[in-house]
Structures are given as C-alpha cells and as structure tokens.
C-alpha positions in Angstrom: -9.9 3.4 39.8 -11.1 1.5 36.8 -10.4 0.6 33.2 -12.8 2.2 30.6 -13.5 0.2 27.5 -15.6 1.4 24.5 -16.5 -1.4 22.0 -17.8 -0.3 18.6 -19.6 2.7 20.2 -21.9 4.6 17.8 -24.1 7.6 18.4 -26.3 9.0 15.7 -28.6 12.0 15.6 -31.5 12.6 13.2 -31.7 16.0 11.5 -33.8 17.5 8.8 -31.0 16.6 6.3 -30.9 13.0 7.5 -28.9 10.9 10.0 -25.6 12.2 11.4 -23.0 10.0 13.0 -21.4 12.0 15.8 -19.5 8.9 17.0 -18.8 6.2 14.4 -18.0 2.6 15.5 -15.4 3.8 18.0 -13.4 1.2 19.9 -11.0 2.4 22.6 -9.5 1.0 25.9 -8.4 3.4 28.6 -6.1 1.6 31.2 -6.7 1.8 34.9 -5.0 5.0 36.2 -4.2 6.3 32.7 -4.6 9.9 31.6 -6.1 9.7 28.1 -6.8 12.8 26.0 -9.3 12.9 23.1 -8.4 15.7 20.7 -9.7 16.8 17.3 -11.4 19.7 15.5 -14.8 21.0 16.4 -17.5 18.5 15.5 -15.2 15.4 15.6 -17.2 13.7 18.3 -14.9 14.0 21.3 -17.4 15.7 23.7 -20.2 13.3 22.6 -17.9 10.4 23.4 -17.3 11.8 26.9 -21.0 12.3 27.5 -21.7 8.8 26.4 -19.2 7.5 29.0 -20.9 9.8 31.6 -24.4 8.6 30.6 -25.5 12.0 29.5 -26.1 10.7 25.9 -27.8 7.5 24.9 -25.9 4.9 22.9 -27.1 4.0 19.4 -24.9 0.9 19.3 -22.0 -0.6 21.0 -20.9 -1.3 24.6 -19.3 0.9 27.3 -17.6 -0.9 30.3 -16.3 0.9 33.4 -14.4 -1.5 35.6 -16.2 -4.8 35.5 -19.6 -3.4 34.7 -21.3 -2.8 31.4 -23.0 0.6 32.0 -25.1 1.0 28.8 -28.3 1.1 30.9 -26.8 2.4 34.2 -27.9 5.9 35.3 -25.3 8.6 35.3 -25.3 9.0 39.1 -24.7 5.2 39.4 -21.6 5.1 37.1 -19.2 6.5 39.7 -17.7 9.0 37.4 -17.1 12.8 38.0 -17.2 15.3 35.2 -15.6 18.7 35.0 -17.2 21.1 32.5 -15.9 23.9 30.4 -18.0 26.6 32.1 -17.1 25.5 35.7 -20.9 25.0 36.6 -20.5 26.3 40.2 -23.4 27.2 42.3 -23.1 31.1 42.6 -25.0 31.4 45.9 -22.7 28.9 47.7 -19.3 29.4 49.1 -16.3 27.4 47.9 -16.8 25.1 50.8 -20.5 24.6 49.9 -19.6 23.8 46.3 -17.0 21.3 47.3 -19.3 19.7 49.9 -22.5 19.6 47.9 -22.1 16.2 46.3 -21.2 14.7 49.6 -24.2 16.2 51.3 -26.5 14.8 48.6 -25.0 11.3 49.4 -25.7 11.9 53.1 -22.0 11.6 54.1 -21.6 12.4 57.8 -20.7 16.0 58.6 -17.3 15.1 60.1 -16.3 13.2 57.0 -17.4 16.1 54.8 -15.2 18.5 56.8 -12.3 16.2 56.5 -12.6 15.4 52.8 -13.2 19.0 51.8 -10.2 20.1 53.9 -8.0 17.6 52.2 -9.0 18.6 48.7 -8.8 22.3 49.5 -5.2 21.8 50.7 -4.3 19.8 47.6 -5.7 22.6 45.3 -4.5 25.5 47.4 -8.1 26.6 48.2 -8.0 26.6 52.0 -7.9 30.4 52.3 -10.8 30.7 49.8 -13.4 28.4 51.4 -15.6 31.2 52.7 -15.7 33.0 49.3 -18.4 32.8 46.6 -17.5 32.1 43.0 -18.0 35.7 42.0 -15.1 36.7 44.2 -12.7 34.2 42.6 -10.4 34.4 39.6 -10.9 32.2 36.5 -8.2 29.8 37.6 -9.5 29.6 41.2 -13.0 28.8 39.9 -11.6 26.1 37.7 -9.7 24.6 40.7 -13.0 24.6 42.7 -14.7 22.7 39.8 -11.9 20.1 39.8 -12.0 19.9 43.6 -15.8 19.2 43.5 -15.1 16.3 41.2 -12.2 14.7 43.2 -13.7 15.1 46.6 -16.0 12.2 45.8 -13.1 9.9 44.8 -14.8 8.5 41.8 -13.5 5.6 39.6 -13.1 7.9 36.6 -12.6 11.6 36.0 -14.1 13.2 32.8 -12.8 16.6 31.7 -14.7 18.5 29.0 -12.3 21.2 27.7 -12.0 22.6 31.3 -9.2 25.1 30.4 -10.6 26.6 27.2 -12.0 29.7 29.0 -8.8 30.6 30.7 -6.1 32.9 29.3 -2.8 31.5 28.0 -0.9 31.9 31.3 -3.5 30.3 33.4 -3.9 27.4 31.0 -0.3 26.5 31.3 -0.4 26.8 35.1 -3.6 24.6 35.3 -2.0 22.0 32.9 0.9 21.6 35.4 -1.5 21.4 38.3 -3.7 18.8 36.6 -0.6 16.6 35.8 0.6 16.9 39.4 -2.9 16.0 40.7 -3.2 13.0 38.5 0.3 11.8 39.5 -0.8 11.9 43.1 -4.3 10.5 42.8 -3.6 8.0 39.9 -7.3 7.9 39.0 -8.4 7.1 35.5 -8.9 10.3 33.6 -10.4 11.0 30.1 -9.8 14.6 28.9 -11.3 16.3 25.9 -9.7 19.3 24.2 -9.4 20.9 20.7 -5.9 22.2 21.6 -3.3 19.7 20.3 -0.6 21.4 22.4 -2.6 20.8 25.5 -3.2 17.2 24.4 0.5 16.6 23.9 1.5 18.0 27.3 -1.2 16.2 29.3 -1.8 12.8 28.0 -0.1 9.5 28.7 -1.7 8.6 25.3 -3.7 10.8 23.0 -6.5 9.8 20.6 -7.0 11.9 17.4 -10.6 12.0 16.2 -12.1 13.1 12.9 -15.8 12.7 11.9 -16.4 10.6 15.0 -13.7 8.0 14.1 -10.3 7.3 15.6 -7.5 8.4 13.3 -4.6 7.4 15.6 -4.0 6.4 19.3 -0.6 6.5 20.8 1.8 8.3 23.1 2.4 12.0 22.2 5.8 11.2 20.8 4.5 8.3 18.7 1.8 10.4 17.2 4.1 13.3 16.5 7.0 11.3 15.0 5.0 8.7 13.2 1.6 10.1 12.2 -0.7 7.5 10.8 -2.0 9.7 8.0 -1.9 13.2 6.6 -4.8 14.5 8.8 -2.9 13.5 12.0 0.4 15.0 10.6 -1.3 18.3 9.8 -3.2 18.4 13.1 -0.4 17.6 15.6 2.5 20.1 15.8 3.0 23.8 16.0 3.4 25.4 13.5 1.7 23.0 11.2 3.5 20.6 9.0 4.1 21.8 5.4 2.8 19.6 2.6 3.9 19.4 -1.1 1.9 17.5 -3.8 3.8 15.5 -6.4 4.6 11.9 -7.4 7.3 9.3 -6.7 9.9 8.2 -9.2 12.5 5.5 -9.1 15.9 6.6 -10.3 19.4 5.2 -9.9 18.3 2.7 -7.3 16.4 5.2 -5.1 13.1 6.9 -4.8 12.7 10.6 -5.4 9.8 13.0 -5.0 8.9 15.2 -8.0 6.7 18.2 -7.6 6.5 21.9 -8.0 9.1 22.2 -5.2 11.6 20.3 -7.4 13.1 16.9 -7.6 13.8 15.7 -4.1 16.0 12.6 -3.6 14.6 10.6 -0.6 16.9 8.9 2.0 17.9 5.3 1.1 16.4 4.2 4.4 12.9 5.1 2.9 13.5 4.1 -0.7 13.0 0.4 -0.5 9.7 0.7 1.4 8.5 3.3 -1.1 9.5 1.5 -4.3 6.1 -0.1 -4.9 4.5 3.3 -4.7 6.7 4.8 -7.4 4.7 6.3 -10.3 1.9 7.2 -8.0 0.7 10.6 -6.7 1.9 11.3 -3.1 2.1 14.2 -0.6 5.5 15.1 0.9 5.3 16.4 4.5 8.0 18.2 6.5 7.8 20.1 9.8 9.0 23.7 9.9 11.9 22.9 12.3 13.3 20.7 9.6 13.4 23.5 7.1 16.5 25.6 7.1 17.4 28.9 5.5 20.9 28.3 4.1 21.7 31.7 2.6 20.4 34.4 0.3 20.1 33.1 -3.2 23.5 32.7 -5.0 24.5 32.1 -8.6 25.3 28.4 -7.7 22.1 27.4 -5.9 18.6 28.4 -7.1 19.5 30.9 -9.8 16.6 31.3 -12.2 18.8 30.0 -15.0 19.8 26.9 -12.9 17.3 24.3 -14.2 17.3 20.6 -14.7 14.8 19.7 -17.5 12.7 22.6 -16.4 12.9 21.9 -12.7 14.6 24.0 -10.0 18.0 22.5 -9.3 18.7 20.9 -5.9 22.0 19.9 -4.4 22.1 16.7 -2.5 23.9 16.9 0.8 23.4 13.4 2.4 20.1 13.5 4.2 19.8 17.3 3.5 18.9 18.9 0.2 19.1 22.5 -0.8 16.2 23.5 -3.1 16.1 26.4 -5.5 15.2 30.0 -4.7 12.2 30.8 -2.4 10.9 34.2 -1.6 10.3 35.4 2.0 6.6 36.3 2.3 6.2 37.0 6.0 8.3 37.0 9.2 6.8 36.1 12.6 9.3 36.8 15.4 8.4 34.7 18.5 11.4 35.5 20.7 13.0 32.1 20.9 12.6 31.5 17.2 11.3 33.1 14.0 8.6 31.6 11.7 9.5 32.5 8.1 6.7 32.0 5.6 8.2 31.2 2.2 7.0 30.8 -1.4 8.9 28.8 -4.0 9.3 29.8 -7.7 6.8 27.0 -8.4 4.2 28.5 -6.2 4.6 26.2 -3.1 4.0 27.9 0.2 5.6 26.5 3.4 7.1 27.6 6.7 10.6 27.5 8.2 11.2 27.7 12.0 14.6 29.3 12.3 16.9 30.7 15.1 16.1 34.3 16.3 19.4 35.5 14.9 18.4 34.7 11.3 18.5 37.8 9.2 15.9 37.8 6.5 13.3 40.3 5.3 10.0 40.1 3.3 10.6 40.0 -0.4 14.1 38.6 -0.1 15.2 35.5 -2.1 16.9 32.7 -0.1 18.0 29.2 -0.6 16.3 26.6 1.6 17.6 23.3 3.0 15.3 20.4 3.8 16.3 17.8 6.4 15.2 14.7 4.7 15.9 12.4 7.7 12.5 13.7 9.0 10.5 13.7 5.8 7.0 12.0 5.7 5.3 10.6 2.6 1.5 10.2 2.4 -0.7 8.6 -0.3 -2.5 11.2 -2.3 -5.7 9.3 -2.5 -6.5 8.3 1.1 -3.7 10.2 3.1 -2.2 7.1 4.7 1.4 7.2 5.7 3.8 5.4 3.3 7.2 3.9 3.9 9.0 3.3 7.2 
C-alpha cells in the first residue's frame, strides 16, 4: 500500500485552436489504504489524471509521488500500480486462468506461486468455476470481475479504476459496487476510482473529488460534499434528482435576511441571517433539494390565490423553518415506486422538482401550494457560484 500525492499537476494538449488544459494545477493527497473517487462531467480531466498517475500520459508540470518515490520519470511498469479499464481489455484467446496469470508469467513468477495466487483471487471473486472458460463465454459482470482479478493478483501498491462499471446494466453495476467495496475492505489497498456517475461516487468513496475543467471544485466525504457543497456547480452535480435553483437577491428586513425572486419573498432562517448580512443587496442563487420541497395541498383561497399578493409578489406564510409559497402548477409526474418526482412551475415561471411520498395524489395541470423546508436551504453567490453563509 502507498500514499499517492499530486502536487500542482498540469497536463496540456496542443490543438489547432490552441492549448487545452486537461488537468489544471491539480493538488491532491490520497491516503494509504483510502478509496478515493474522482467524479465529474465528460471532459473534466478525471481519466487524464488517472493516466498521469499510471504513467500513460506525460506530465506538463507538477509532481506525482507514489509512496516515497517521485514517479514523474518512472516507466508505467515500474510504478507498481494496476489499472482496470472500462472495456475490460481481456485477452479473448486465453481462458480466465490465463488472463489472471498473464501478468505473473511476464514477471517470471514460479509456476506454483502462480497457481496459488490465481486460486486465491478466483476464490475471492467467485471465479473458481469459470477458470477454464474464455471471455466470450462470460457475462458482462463475470468479465469485469476477471479484469479486477487480473489487477489484484499482482498485489500492487495502488489500484486505478477507469469507469469499470459503465458498460454494465443497472443491476450489475449495483452488484459490482458492493463487491468492490467488500474487496477494498478486505485488501485495504490504496484505490483511485474514476466515474461520471455521482451516485456511484457517493456509494463507493471514502472521499470524493469533484472536478470541472481540470480543476478540483471540492474534496471531502460523500456526506460533507452533499450537505455542504462548496459552490453551485457541486450542489447541482451531486444528488438525485438535481437540486433546484432560484435566481434573486438578498434583502435585510426586520433583523433577518430574506430572498427575493420570482418564486416570491422567502424569509431565511435566523441561523443563516447573520452570516448572510454582508451579502444583502447582492444577486444570489437559492438552492433546495427536491426532498425538502413538500406539496402541502391543492391551492386554497388562503394560500397562493392569484389575488393574494404582497406588493406584486406571491404571498408566503412563514411556519418557522418552513415556508409555504404561492400557487404552482404540476407539469409532470414521475412515479418511481418508493416516491414520486413532481415537476412544478410557479406563477412567476420558476421550474423546480418536489420528491414526495408515493401516496401523494396530484395530476398534471393541477394547482398546488408548496412548502419549502428552509432548514436545508443553500445560498450561492450569483457571480462566481461560491456558497454563502453557514
């Protein structure tokens, strides 16, 4: 096992349109035995970062350290890392045993040791009964387990996973995630895992790193990143369904901050107000996750009636850390069995999502009053997207 440290790592490519920075001054430390996940949209630099660690890409600037060694000029085969690719990369003419044993044979490991090591890995990954088969006779999940087994049979210092589950169907991905977590718990080898799937990142990583345009946006435990996103990009990337955002500005009124936008005038919790006071008068973005949006009832005369206005704004009723806003129209309903995603449109034209219990009875075109749980609200600066307040 080994710690992996990236210090101001940069990788640039020259194109006809000029220089492109795939990885931009990236600094990161992966602890010995940690399972670190790099996640972000396509083109954010996560696979390039993994290939730089493996030695498959050449550094433009910076330092990469694996254990006690700086490996900038160390050949890939000398770095003592093992990489699992998206497409399995198995030898089709070899059996499962042959694929698992190939790396050991190339290192001239004695035959008896090869038999023992392959047998141990095959047992861990439930491949013992498949050792005589060739890849064409295996399912997608079995082929992926062989690819993982080929990596771990060498007992490297670091495992590198490049979107290894993306070609599997949903059921197999969930199964393989569980198997990978169990395997890491047993082996305790440092692992760096790349994925574009934020749900996969949240379930696998001890810590996750969110990348955008080759730069780190946030690094932390899954719970830290989910509950306290560093900026609007992270907030909108992590979580299913996506966080809803509302543009507006902050005002200071009666000793507290409130958000003013097309959704209405939303009083913010006192616990946030003091931290937000210096931002009052500025443009901001309000963020709220769908599970913190509630459908209170069909629109009534008291709440959300078209004639119920406060200086031209939809009226809202303050209920402690919850506020009921004016009428919203149900646009779409997405039943998912354990819950329903209801897509809503406010009178002011704001579109957002509520995640509600499966027993909720609403239909497209219906007007409803909506409650927002302000204990979980997020406020971001409109100019640079950074998180504001506590």
